[in-house]
N, C-alpha and C positions, 0 to 999 in steps of 0.2 A: 484344497485347503481343509482336507478331512481331519488331519491330525492337529491337536491343540498345541499351542505354544504359549509360554508365559514369560519367556526371556528373549532379550535381543543382545547379540554379541557383536561388538565392534572390534575389529582386529587391525592394528597398525603394523605394517611390515617395514623394517628398516634396512637400509643398504649395508650397514656394517654388522648385521646379525646381532645387534645389542638388544637389551630388554628394557631400556630406559628412554624417557622422552622429556623434553623441556617442559617443566611443570606449568609455566605460564601458557604455552601453546595448548597443552593438554587440557587445562582448565577452561581456556577460552573455547576450545572445540566442544567440550562437554556442555558448556553453557548454551552454545548454539543448538546442539542436538536436543537438549532438554527443552529448549524454547520451541523447537519444531514439534516435539512430542506434545507440549502443552497446547499449542495452537490447534493441532489435529484433535486432541481430546475435546477442546472447546467447540470446534466446528461440528463434530459428530456427536457431541453430548454423551461422552463415555465416562462412566464412573470408575475411576482407577487411580491407584497410587503407584509411584515408581520408586524403587529402592536400587541403590548401587551396591553391587557385590564386589568383593576383593578381586582385583584384576590379576590375570595370569600372564606368564611370560610366553615366549614364542613370538618374537616381536614384542607386542604388548596388546593384551586383550582386556577389554572392558565389558562387563556384563551388567545389564539393567534388568531387574525383575519387576514385572507388572503385577500388581495385586488388586483384585476386585472380585465381585460376586459372580459376574457373568463371564465365563471362560471364552464364550464365543466372541464377545466384544473385545476381550484382551487379544485373542488370536488375530482378529481383524485389524485392530490397532497396530499390532507389531508388524503385520504384513504390510500395511499402508506405509508405516515409517521406513521399513527396510527397502521397499520398492522406490519410495520417493527419494531417499538418500542416494540410491545407486543408479537410478535411471537417468540417463543424460537427457536434459530438456530439449525440446524442439527449438524454442526461442530462448537464447541464453545471453544475449549481449546487453539487453536492457529490458526493463519492465514496460510492457505495452500499456497504452491508455486503457485497453480493455481490462487488463489485470488491475489497474489502479481504480478505475471508476466503476466497472461493472461487477467486479469481484467482491464488493462489499455485501453482496447477497441482498441488495434492496430490490432486485428484480424478482417479481412475483413468481415467474417460472422457475428461477433458481431456488427460491425458498421452498417451493413445492417439491422440487427434485431432492433438495436436502432433507426435507421431512421424510420422504420415502426411504432414503438411504438410512437415516437415523432409525426409523421403525424397523427396517430389515435387519440392521446390525443388532438392535435391541432384542428382537423377537425370534429371528430365524436361527435354527441350529446350524445351518450350513449357508454361508454367504456365497452367492454365485460369483462367477468371474465377471459377469456384466455389472453387478453391483460394485465390485471392487474397482472396475474400470471407471464407472461413473464417479465414484469417490475420488479416484486419482485425477480425473478431469477437473474436479472442483479444486483439488490441491494445486494442480498445474496452473490454475488461474488465480490463486490466492497470493497477493503480493507479499504478505508477511512471512509465510513459510518459504517462499522463494528467496526472499531477502536473507532469512536466517540460514538457509542452505548455502547461499552464496558466501555469507560470512564464514561458515564452516570451512569451505574449500579455500577461501582466501587466506585463512590462517595456515593451512597446510601447504599450499602451493609453493611458498617461499622457504619452507622448512627443509633444509638439505638432506637430513637423515632419512626422510620417509621415501619409500619406494612405491607403495601402493597401500590400499586398505580394503577391507571386506566387511560385509554385514551378513549376519546369519541368524535365523530363528532357532531357538532351542526349546525343547519340551520340558516337562516338570522334572525330568531326570538329568537335565543338562546335556541331552543328546540332540545333535542337529536333526531337524526335520526336513532339511532341504540342502541343496548345494549352495555354498557361500556365493554371494554376489560380490565380485571383485571389481574394484575401480583402480586402474593404473594411474600413476601420477600424471602421465601425459594427457589424461582426460580431465584432470581437475579443472582446467581453464574453461571447459565447456559449461561448468556449473556457475561460473562467476559472472555476476552482473556488473557492468562497467559504468553505469550511470546511476546517480542517486537523484537525478532530476525527475520531477513529476509534472504532468501537464498543469498549466496554470488554471485557476478558477476565475471565471469572469461573471460578475454580477452586474447586469445591465441596469438594474434599478435599485442600487444600494442606497440606503438611507444612513447617513453618518451625521450624528449630532456633534458639532464642533466643540471641543474642549479647549484646545490651544491652537489658534491660527498662527501662521508665520507672517509677521508684518514688516519684515525687512528682507533685503536681497540676500541670497545665499542658498546653499543646498541643505536646508533644515527640514526636518520632518514635522508634519502637523500631527496633532493628536485628536482622536475623536472616539465616539461611542458607536460601535457597529454590532448589531445583533446582541446587545446586552454586554459586550466586552469592550474594554478600552484597547484601541489599536493605535500604533504610530503608522503614518503613511506619507508617501511622497506625493506631492501635488504636481502632477505632470501636465495639467491643463494650463498652458502658458498664458492664454487670454485671461483666465480666471485669476491667476497669480498677479498679472499686471493690473487688473481691475482692483484687486485688493491693495496692492502697493500704491496705486493712484487714488486710493480712498473712495473709489466708486462703490465699493461694497464694504459695509460695516457689519460688525457682529455684535449681537446682544445675547444675553442668557437664553439658551434653548435654540439658538440658530442651528439649522441643519442643512445639509445638501443632499439632493438626489443626484446620483452620479453613476458612472461606469467604473467599477472597482475591479482591478486585477490583483489576484493573490498568487504570487510565485511560491512554489513549494519544493521541499526536498524530503528524502527519507533519511532519518537518523540511524545510528548504529543499531538501535533496538527495533528497527522496522516500523517506526512511527512516522506518519506523514506530518510534517510541520510547515506552517507558513513562514517563509523567510523574508518576504517583502510584500508590502501593500502599496499599490499605486492607484491613485485616482486619475483615470485617463481623460475623462470629460465630465465636467459639472453641467447638469441639465437644468436643475432648479435650485433656487435658494428658498428655504422654508423658514418662515418666522411665525410660529403659531399656526393660524389658519391662512396666513398670507403666503402665496406661492408666486415666485418671480422667475420666469423662464430666462435662461441665458441665451445669447446668440449662438453659443456652441450647440445647444440642444437642437436648434433648427438645422444646423449643418449636419449634426449626427443623424437626424431624421432623414435628410436628403440623401446621405450616404447609404442608409439602410434601404431606402426606396430604390436607389440606383442598383444596389447589390441584389435586390429581389427581382429586378427586371421590370420595375414599374417606373413611371415618370410623372412629374407634376406639370400641370398647366395652370398658370395664374391669369385670371381675368379681373384686373382691378382688385376689388376686395374679395372676389370669389375664388376659391381654390378647390380643385378636385384632384384626387389621386386616381389615376387610370391604370388598370392592370390589363389582364387578358380578357376581361369581360366585354361583351358587346353592349353598346349604349344606343 
């Protein structure tokens, strides 16, 4: 990576040797590539602007010019983008739980690794292959850039005119500084993610202040305040629903429940994870001010947790002990 680059060329090759492309598909592809670039810029804290130059024929060539004060940062950024776009991912069918949960960089080890990479890109005149590989490893585990790359190839895979595409780094004189990385259409499918489902979030001790309970039979959503936000949720605790319908449980202003809340999620077109459904699986306590009333379901839930952990309960009249692997 000794020679500096400040431009990235994307070359579309067409089966009919034409030099035009469906404008909607081209604009959608450009949007995804610019979004990939934006995410990488944010991840590695690079100060740069991107300009689009007039595209050339020969199939169809688009050129992006990267402008910034640090030419080393720009070269590294262009290198990362070009490799990420062209390198077939190891896992390509769906986003792994690791990518979704661990890749938000809240892991201290990952934060420290990212800090080192940022400092290297910012200060070193020559970024080593090891640093590049470490940076690419972070991108491989980032769901947003993976999702955007998937969208890019998803736009192209059904476009009949296209035969292949290539990416190439250019220097300040518009001369290639490397051999173009070519991706044939037959490989496009390897980049596409086929599921937008994300692992559900489970909060075992969710506190929901009830705004609107459902007091009649039917599949109606409840409404409550959870973590400072108003949510609609499905009450899946049948016993609790029946107790409400039988008027064994009444609600007053400020009544809340402590419960097991499941939040189902999906990734939207922009790569943003959104909650699509909230479900209260088990109500454990009813909270009215300082008064707490445990439900029968909470005892059942506790017994299930004990059984799952390999422990067991012994009841002696009013005395109850939980026995595990300890010797007594």
